[in-house]
N, C-alpha and C positions, 0 to 999 in steps of 0.2 A: 893899288898898283894897276897900271894899264895892262891890258892883255896883249895888244899887238901894236905895231907901227907900220903904216903903209906909206910907200913912196910912189908917186906917179912918175914913171920912167919916160913918158912921151910915147907917141905911137899907139895910144890906147892900151898900154900895158902898165901893170902895177906890180910891185914886190911887197909882200906882206911878211913881216918878221914876227914870230911868236917870241915875245920878250923873255919868257922864262927859260926857253930851250935854245933860242937863237935859230930855230928851223925856219925856212923860208918857203913861201908859196908864190908863184908867179901867176897872174891872171892876164888874159888877153881878151879883147872884145871879139865876139864871134863874127864869122864871115858875113852873116846876114845883118850885122849891125856895124858895118864899116871897119871891122877888125880883120886880123889875120887868122884867128882861130888856132893859134899855135900852142895854146895852153888852156886850162880851165877858164871859163868865163865866170864872172861873179854869180850869175844865175846857175851855172853848172855846180859851183860850190854849194849854193843853197840847197839844190836838189840832192847832191851827193852827201851833204851833212846829215840829211834825214837818215839815210841808210847807215852811215857811220855811227850815228847816235843810237839807232835801233840795235845794231850789232854790239855796241859797247854795253848797253843796258841788258841785252840778252846774255852777254858774256858774264856780267855780274850775277844775274839770276842763275846761269849755268854753274858758276863757281859755288854759289850758295846751296845749290841742290845736287851737286856732283853730277852734272850733265856735261858730256863732252860735245862741244860745238866747234872744236878746232877745225879749220879748213872751210868753214861755212863762208859762202860768198854771197854778194848781192849785186844785181844788175839794176842800174838806175836809168830811167828815161824821163827826160824833162820835156814838157809840152809848153810852148809859149803861146800867149794870146796877144792880140793887138787891141789898141784903143781902150785902155792904155796897154802899152807893152809891159807884160808881166808874166811870171810863171803861173800857168793856170792848172796844171796837173803835174804830179810826180808819181811815176810808177816805180815800184820797188819789187823785184822778184828775188827771193832768197833761194839758195841752193845748199841744202844740207847734205854733205857727202855720205853721212851715215843715217839717212832719213828712215830707213827700215827698223832701226833699233830704238826709236823713241816711243815711249808709251803715250797714250792719250793725255795723261796728266802732265807729262813733260812737255808735250806740244803746247798745251794750254798755258803752262808756266812761261815758256819762251815767247809765245804770241802775246800774252798779256804784258810781259816785260817790254817787248819791242813797241807795242802800241801805246805805251805810257812813257816813252822817252821824252826828255825836255824839248827836243826840236819838234817832235810831232805836235806837242801842245803849243809851241811857240809860233808855228806857221798859221797864217790867216785862215779862218774857216772856209773862205772862198777857194782856196787851193785844194783841188780834188786829189786826195791821196789814195792811190790804188796799190794795196799791199797784197802780195801773193807769197805765201810761205812755202808752197810747193811740196807739201808732204806727199 
């Protein structure tokens, strides 16, 4: 079964539909690449998916080890390169609201989980991934 269906709407905008749930994501080309920048660009989604995946896998590890990470957030910065135009760096900074309560062992479990997520491994090795857990 297919995962998604994407429609080009014109004006450098697409609508992607997740077929299982029917949920939609709109993308827009960024202002620096002839777009309006009114929604995530495809490269924004690429960078953002790294943090989403890391938090998801950390959540699984947290559930398995009875660690509370509810409310944890991540800030993502995407850095573009030219020649060819591509994502060259992704910076992810995590903010754990209860960071003072985690033991060294719990921190190691969460870091290892995040750094072994499928998106992390799927990104080309030339993309510099700067991850800050902010303990």
